[in-house]
N, C-alpha and C positions, 0 to 999 in steps of 0.2 A: 505493499498500499503505499502511496507518495505518504509526505509528511503533512499533518494536520494543519489546516489554517489556523494562527495565531496573533492575538494582538497582545502588544506588550508594552508594560508602564514601569518607569522608574530606571533606574541607574543601573547598567548591565552588572556591576561588580557586586550590587546589594543583595542581599538575602533571598533567595529566589522561592515565591510562592504560587501556588496553580490553583485554580479554580474549576474544577469540572461540573457543567451544566447537566440539569436533566431533558428528559424526552420532550423532544420537540422546540428544545432551547437553542440557545447560542452561546457562545464565550463571551458576547458582549452583555447579555443578560448582568453579567458582575461588572462592569465598568464602574460604576458609583464606588464600588467597594475596592476595586484596582488602584483607582486613583487615589482614595483616601490612604492604603496602605503605602501606594509609591511616595507619598508625602511624608510619611512616618519612617523611610528610610528603607523599603524593600524594592524588589525588582520583583513585578508580577506578570506573567503569562497566562493569557485565557486561550484558550484551543476551544475551536470548535470540534467535537467527536466525530467520528465516521458517520456517512448520511446526516449529517447536520451541518446549516450554515454554510460555510464556502471551501469545507473539508470534502475530499473523495468520496464518491458515492461506492457501496459495494454491492455482491449479489446475496450476501448473506450476513447477518449481524450477530454477533454475540459478546457476553463480556471477557473472555479472555483474550479475543482479537482484539477490542477495544482498548484494553489494558495493555497490551502489547502495542498498541499503535501511540497510545500516551505515553508510554515510558519511552520510546524510541525518539518522540517529539520532545519530551524534556531531556534526557539526554545530548541531543544536538542541540538546543537551547543553552545548557548549562550541566557540566558533568557533577555539580556539587549536589548533595540530597536536597531535596524539595520538600516544602510545607506544602501539604497537600489538602485539598477542601473540596467534597464533593456534596452535590444535592441530588437525592434522589436515584434518578438512573447513573448520573456521576457519581454518587456515592458509592453504587455497586461498584462502578469502575476504578473509582478509587482503592475499595476494600481489597478487589483483586491485583492491582498495581502495588500494594503495599506487602501483599503475600508473597507475590512472585518475583518481585526485583526490591525486597528490603533495603539494599543499598542505598536506591534511588529517592526513597521516603524519611524523611528526617522526622516529620510528626503527619498526625493523619488528622482530619477533622470530618465526620460525616454527619451530614445535616438531614435528619428525618426521614432516613431508610434503615432498614435491617437486612441482615445476610441471610434472606428468605425470601417465600415469593410474596408478591404485593398484590393483594386483590384488588386494589383501586385502580389498576393499570387497566383491567377490563374495561373498563368505562372510556378508554381512550378510542374504542373504537368508534362511537360515536364522533369525537374529535376528527378521525381520519375522516371518517363519511362527509362530517361540514366540511371541509377542506377540500375534497373532491368535487363538492357540489358546485361550488364558484366556477364560474366560466372564466377561462382564463384568455380572454380576448380584448382588443382594443377597445372595445365599451364598457368593460370594466371598470368601476374605480374602488377605492377601498372603502367609502362609503356604502358601495352597492354589495360589495363582498362581506363587508359585516354584517349587512342586513340581511344578506343570505344565508350565513351561517349562525345568525341569531333564532332561526327557525328552529335549530335542534342543540343550540349551544346558549342557554339565555344567560350565563353569566358573563357580564361585560368585562372582566378582568382576565378570564380565560380564554374569550375572543381577542381582546388586545393582545395578549401574549402568545397566541398562533400566528395571527396578523404579522407577527414581526416575521415569518417566515415568508411573506408575500413579496415579491421581487418584478420588477419591471424588466422585462425581457422584449427588444424590439418594440412591436405595436401591442404585445399584449402583457401577459405577467406569466411568472411560473414559482412553484413553492419549491424554497430554497433544500425542505427537508424532502429525504426520501421515502415519499411517501407509499409508494408501492412495498419497500421492503421494510419498512419499519411498520408498516400495517398489517403484514403478512406475519412478523416475527414479535409481534404484543406478549406472545405466550411467552416468547423466550425472555424479553425484556422485563415482562412480570415475574420472573424466574430470577433464580440465583445458582449458579455453579457451585453449592454446596459440597458435592463430593470432591471436585477438583479443588475446592481450598483449602478444606480438611486432609487433604493429600501433603500441604504443603509445612514447613515448620511455621508456628505461630508468628506473630508479627510483635517485636519485643518494644516498640516504640513507643511514645504516648499520643493516646486516641480519644480525641472530643469526639463523643455521641451527642448531638443535640438533636431534641425532638421538640415539636411543635404539641402543646397540652390538647389542642382541639382535634390533632390529626390523628388517624387510625394506622399508620404508614409505619412505626415502631410499634411493637407488641411487647407485651409481658414476656412471653416465652422466646422472645429474642435474644434477652439478655443472657443467657446461659450459653447458646452459641456465638452470641458477639465476644463473650469473655474468653470462650475456649481460643477463638482463632486472634484477639486482641487482648492478652491477658493486664496491659496497662489502660483499659478503658475506663473513662468517666463518664455519665451522663447526666446531662443538664436538661432540663424541661422548660420549656419558655412558655411561661401565660399567655392567654390571648393570642394565641400562635396558632394558624393550622398547618398546612404541608410546606408552604412557604414560609419557612418561619423569617427568613430574612427581609422579607417585604412588608409581612403582617408586624414584625417587630423589629426595624432594622437599627433604632438604636441599641437595643436590648441585645442584640446579635452581634454588632459591632462592638461593644465592649467586651462579651464573652469571647468573640476569636480574635480580638488585639491581645488580651491577656494570655489566651494558648500559644499563640504564635511567638509572643516576646519571651516564653518561659523557657529556662535551659531545658536541654534534653534530658540531663540526667535526673 
């Protein structure tokens, strides 16, 4: 696979941090956090995961392959260990990266996802169908695309998130996300390769596990598995936050994350 598309913030020699986005997201979703950390002396790289944003499309998607692609991209950007933050699908990629390539990961922050099947991803079928329902021709506007998707996706915030993937191309439009592959592989993306993860040595670095109090993506029975794979896990639950913890409670999330990133590894 070709290198993933990335955005970079901060000085090249500064401590490297990366954020891995969720399903149908893009690296630039984390721009405000990247800029803030760059001002605090970090170097931040935001990759688009495979089949998302401006990164290459594939014919098949799985977490092991995505973790490998991220590892190669980070190694090319900076050979030092990275401080890795992953949300949702990106959190699962981040977990596999830490387990497979522990020398690549200085510390790990997993945001509102566990090492298990995520039942909520089944609802993404509706999002794929809504995106596919938009006519990708010259007469389409963002407003008309939004109105079309509103028929099946009533949440304004979710539609705005999905519509970030809509890009002008010639006289028409295109979706940057690979809807054919991602739609087909939703069961894979909703799962987690636990057997493969358990065949690897536990990751011994510090792990911050952040959950939204109103989210169902982190379950009580995930804790045992999480701590078997990541013995130095600390769980923090953010009040009045759902699955998108960092957008529901940005100030609280930023404070938690900055303390974790700045702490010594020992």
